[in-house]
C-alpha positions in Angstrom: -12.1 -12.3 9.9 -15.7 -12.0 11.0 -18.1 -9.0 10.5 -17.4 -6.5 13.3 -13.9 -7.8 13.8 -10.9 -5.6 12.8 -7.1 -5.9 12.4 -4.5 -3.2 12.5 -0.8 -3.0 11.8 1.8 -0.3 11.8 3.0 0.7 8.3 6.7 -0.2 7.8 9.1 -0.6 4.9 8.1 -4.3 4.3 5.1 -3.4 2.2 5.0 -7.0 0.9 4.2 -8.4 4.3 1.4 -5.8 4.8 0.0 -6.5 1.3 -0.1 -10.3 2.2 -2.0 -9.5 5.4 -4.5 -7.3 3.6 -4.9 -10.0 0.9 -5.6 -12.6 3.6 -8.4 -10.4 5.0 -9.8 -10.0 1.4 -9.8 -13.7 0.9 -11.5 -14.2 4.3 -14.1 -11.6 3.3 -14.9 -13.6 0.2 -13.7 -11.1 -2.4 -13.1 -12.7 -5.8 -9.5 -12.8 -6.9 -9.6 -9.9 -9.3 -11.2 -7.7 -6.5 -8.5 -8.9 -4.0 -5.8 -7.7 -6.5 -7.6 -4.3 -7.0 -7.8 -3.8 -3.2 -4.2 -4.8 -2.5 -2.9 -2.5 -5.3 -4.9 0.5 -3.9 -3.9 -0.2 -0.3 -0.2 -0.6 -1.4 -0.3 2.8 -3.1 -1.8 4.4 0.0 0.8 2.8 2.3 3.6 3.8 0.0 2.3 7.4 0.2 2.5 7.3 4.0 6.2 6.2 3.7 7.0 8.8 1.1 4.9 11.8 2.0 3.9 11.4 5.7 7.1 10.7 7.5 6.6 6.9 7.5 4.4 6.9 10.6 1.0 5.3 10.0 -1.3 2.4 10.4 -3.4 0.2 8.2 -6.7 -1.1 9.7 -9.0 -3.7 8.1 -12.6 -4.3 9.1 -15.7 -5.8 7.6 -19.4 -5.7 8.0 -22.1 -7.6 6.1 -21.7 -5.4 3.0 -18.1 -4.1 2.8 -14.5 -4.8 3.5 -13.0 -1.5 4.7 -9.3 -0.6 4.8 -8.3 2.6 6.5 -4.7 3.9 6.0 -3.9 6.7 8.4 -0.9 8.8 9.3 0.1 11.4 11.8 1.4 14.0 9.3 -2.0 15.5 8.5 -1.0 16.5 4.9 -4.2 15.2 3.3 -7.4 17.0 3.8 -11.0 16.0 3.0 -11.5 16.2 -0.8 -13.0 14.5 -3.7 -11.1 11.6 -5.3 -10.4 12.5 -8.9 -12.5 10.5 -11.3 -10.6 11.7 -14.4 -7.2 10.2 -15.3 -4.5 12.8 -14.7 -3.4 14.5 -17.9 -0.2 14.1 -19.8 2.7 15.5 -17.8 0.8 15.5 -14.5 3.2 15.2 -11.6 0.7 14.2 -9.0 -2.8 12.9 -8.4 -2.1 9.4 -9.9 -2.3 7.6 -6.6 -5.7 9.0 -5.5 -7.1 8.4 -9.1 -5.8 4.8 -9.0 -7.5 4.2 -5.6 -10.7 5.7 -6.8 -10.6 3.6 -10.0 -10.0 0.3 -8.2 -12.3 0.6 -5.1 -16.0 0.9 -4.7 -15.7 3.8 -2.3 -12.9 6.1 -1.3 -13.0 8.7 1.4 -10.3 11.1 2.4 -10.2 12.9 5.8 -7.6 15.0 7.4 -6.6 17.9 9.4 -4.0 19.0 11.8 -1.8 16.0 12.7 -4.0 13.3 11.1 -4.9 12.1 7.6 -6.7 9.0 6.5 -7.8 7.3 3.3 -10.7 4.8 3.6 -11.0 2.2 0.9 -14.1 0.1 0.7 -14.9 -3.0 -1.4 -18.4 -4.4 -1.6 -18.5 -8.0 -0.4 -20.3 -10.6 -2.5 -23.9 -11.3 -1.5 
């Protein structure tokens, strides 16, 4: 993958295949192994949320520029709205918020956008200089 190039796939039940594709992009972008693992874990959580909470209809898109590898996970349900990613670990007995907290803990930047009929989570990892 070259800066300015992007790849996109429909989200489906074989998350292992999609994780492998994202990892391949992370390798091509030069991310060190521990950052590849962090990114794949965060992306996997976001894709699983699409399958579980957004009717299973969504896409994962990977792109890179000189500074960042960016993965956008989008759906057509529109259940997420723009908000801050929690920086504090959810408290004892919390029934939600773990996935967004995990993504925020693992990635350099996380942005959430959404509205009627569309939601997206954008995960960014700084590329090595």
